[in-house]
C-alpha beads as a LAMMPS data file, in Angstrom:
LAMMPS data file: protein, C-alpha beads

96 atoms
95 bonds

1 atom types
1 bond types

-500.0 500.0 xlo xhi
-500.0 500.0 ylo yhi
-500.0 500.0 zlo zhi

Masses

1 110.0

Atoms # bond

1 1 1 159.375 359.253 -141.413
2 1 1 160.994 360.946 -138.391
3 1 1 162.479 359.289 -135.307
4 1 1 161.008 362.356 -133.383
5 1 1 157.383 362.385 -134.448
6 1 1 156.398 364.232 -131.273
7 1 1 158.433 367.354 -132.357
8 1 1 156.990 369.346 -135.208
9 1 1 156.137 372.861 -136.536
10 1 1 152.771 373.986 -137.765
11 1 1 152.880 376.547 -140.501
12 1 1 149.777 377.741 -142.532
13 1 1 147.930 374.565 -141.585
14 1 1 150.831 372.233 -142.647
15 1 1 153.071 370.203 -140.321
16 1 1 156.785 369.852 -140.643
17 1 1 159.158 367.553 -138.602
18 1 1 161.823 369.462 -136.744
19 1 1 164.648 366.989 -137.660
20 1 1 164.343 368.105 -141.329
21 1 1 165.462 371.203 -143.103
22 1 1 162.874 373.441 -144.647
23 1 1 162.214 376.833 -146.314
24 1 1 158.791 378.325 -146.584
25 1 1 157.748 381.633 -148.101
26 1 1 155.003 383.925 -147.020
27 1 1 154.779 382.882 -143.411
28 1 1 153.320 385.072 -140.654
29 1 1 152.653 382.408 -137.959
30 1 1 154.829 379.548 -136.708
31 1 1 153.816 377.175 -133.929
32 1 1 156.518 374.801 -132.595
33 1 1 155.041 371.805 -130.626
34 1 1 156.554 369.185 -128.410
35 1 1 153.768 366.695 -127.744
36 1 1 155.988 364.574 -125.420
37 1 1 156.547 367.449 -123.061
38 1 1 153.144 369.091 -123.773
39 1 1 154.739 372.367 -124.570
40 1 1 154.602 374.791 -127.525
41 1 1 155.891 378.192 -128.562
42 1 1 154.383 380.462 -131.213
43 1 1 155.893 383.272 -133.309
44 1 1 153.889 385.880 -135.243
45 1 1 155.123 388.509 -137.600
46 1 1 153.216 391.600 -138.766
47 1 1 154.529 391.094 -142.301
48 1 1 154.843 387.775 -144.142
49 1 1 158.476 386.459 -144.143
50 1 1 160.487 383.634 -145.579
51 1 1 161.240 381.056 -142.849
52 1 1 164.410 378.964 -142.756
53 1 1 164.617 375.989 -140.422
54 1 1 167.711 373.851 -139.743
55 1 1 167.894 371.112 -137.145
56 1 1 170.908 370.988 -134.788
57 1 1 172.249 367.472 -134.091
58 1 1 174.776 366.049 -131.753
59 1 1 176.984 363.194 -132.891
60 1 1 178.391 360.849 -130.267
61 1 1 180.243 357.493 -130.135
62 1 1 178.799 354.612 -128.142
63 1 1 179.098 350.851 -128.004
64 1 1 176.676 350.709 -130.929
65 1 1 178.804 353.043 -133.041
66 1 1 178.034 356.663 -133.975
67 1 1 174.695 358.141 -132.807
68 1 1 172.958 361.161 -134.200
69 1 1 170.640 362.969 -131.732
70 1 1 168.394 366.003 -132.489
71 1 1 169.339 368.795 -130.017
72 1 1 167.346 371.775 -131.140
73 1 1 166.500 373.966 -134.020
74 1 1 167.832 377.059 -135.778
75 1 1 165.048 379.212 -137.100
76 1 1 165.674 382.343 -139.316
77 1 1 162.950 384.802 -140.384
78 1 1 163.893 386.626 -143.564
79 1 1 162.370 389.591 -145.227
80 1 1 163.637 391.365 -148.407
81 1 1 162.900 395.011 -148.941
82 1 1 164.637 398.099 -150.361
83 1 1 165.050 401.301 -148.399
84 1 1 165.891 404.728 -149.760
85 1 1 167.690 407.335 -147.721
86 1 1 165.658 408.160 -144.559
87 1 1 163.125 405.375 -145.141
88 1 1 161.988 403.158 -142.306
89 1 1 160.693 399.554 -142.338
90 1 1 159.022 397.992 -139.266
91 1 1 158.325 394.349 -138.772
92 1 1 156.656 393.500 -135.450
93 1 1 157.531 390.153 -133.974
94 1 1 155.578 388.407 -131.202
95 1 1 156.467 385.293 -129.112
96 1 1 153.851 383.399 -127.054

Bonds

1 1 1 2
2 1 2 3
3 1 3 4
4 1 4 5
5 1 5 6
6 1 6 7
7 1 7 8
8 1 8 9
9 1 9 10
10 1 10 11
11 1 11 12
12 1 12 13
13 1 13 14
14 1 14 15
15 1 15 16
16 1 16 17
17 1 17 18
18 1 18 19
19 1 19 20
20 1 20 21
21 1 21 22
22 1 22 23
23 1 23 24
24 1 24 25
25 1 25 26
26 1 26 27
27 1 27 28
28 1 28 29
29 1 29 30
30 1 30 31
31 1 31 32
32 1 32 33
33 1 33 34
34 1 34 35
35 1 35 36
36 1 36 37
37 1 37 38
38 1 38 39
39 1 39 40
40 1 40 41
41 1 41 42
42 1 42 43
43 1 43 44
44 1 44 45
45 1 45 46
46 1 46 47
47 1 47 48
48 1 48 49
49 1 49 50
50 1 50 51
51 1 51 52
52 1 52 53
53 1 53 54
54 1 54 55
55 1 55 56
56 1 56 57
57 1 57 58
58 1 58 59
59 1 59 60
60 1 60 61
61 1 61 62
62 1 62 63
63 1 63 64
64 1 64 65
65 1 65 66
66 1 66 67
67 1 67 68
68 1 68 69
69 1 69 70
70 1 70 71
71 1 71 72
72 1 72 73
73 1 73 74
74 1 74 75
75 1 75 76
76 1 76 77
77 1 77 78
78 1 78 79
79 1 79 80
80 1 80 81
81 1 81 82
82 1 82 83
83 1 83 84
84 1 84 85
85 1 85 86
86 1 86 87
87 1 87 88
88 1 88 89
89 1 89 90
90 1 90 91
91 1 91 92
92 1 92 93
93 1 93 94
94 1 94 95
95 1 95 96
């Protein structure tokens, strides 16, 4: 269950709610969708990476007590590799 079912990420034909933490290996395409606003943004890498996602929340006080509101996401693309002296490693990253 998510209080924000209109916000999710599509990764390798699977959906993930953006108000949850997740880590996924071997990702080369990420599509973030906001159905409420009818917007999306896509990320593509030339080499599969590990993806970390952490939601960012705002905590506020109101007449009803403390309220937790989703504000956005922190997304990290990780790639492990070893380089020797003078080696180069390129990873291309596209945003649509």
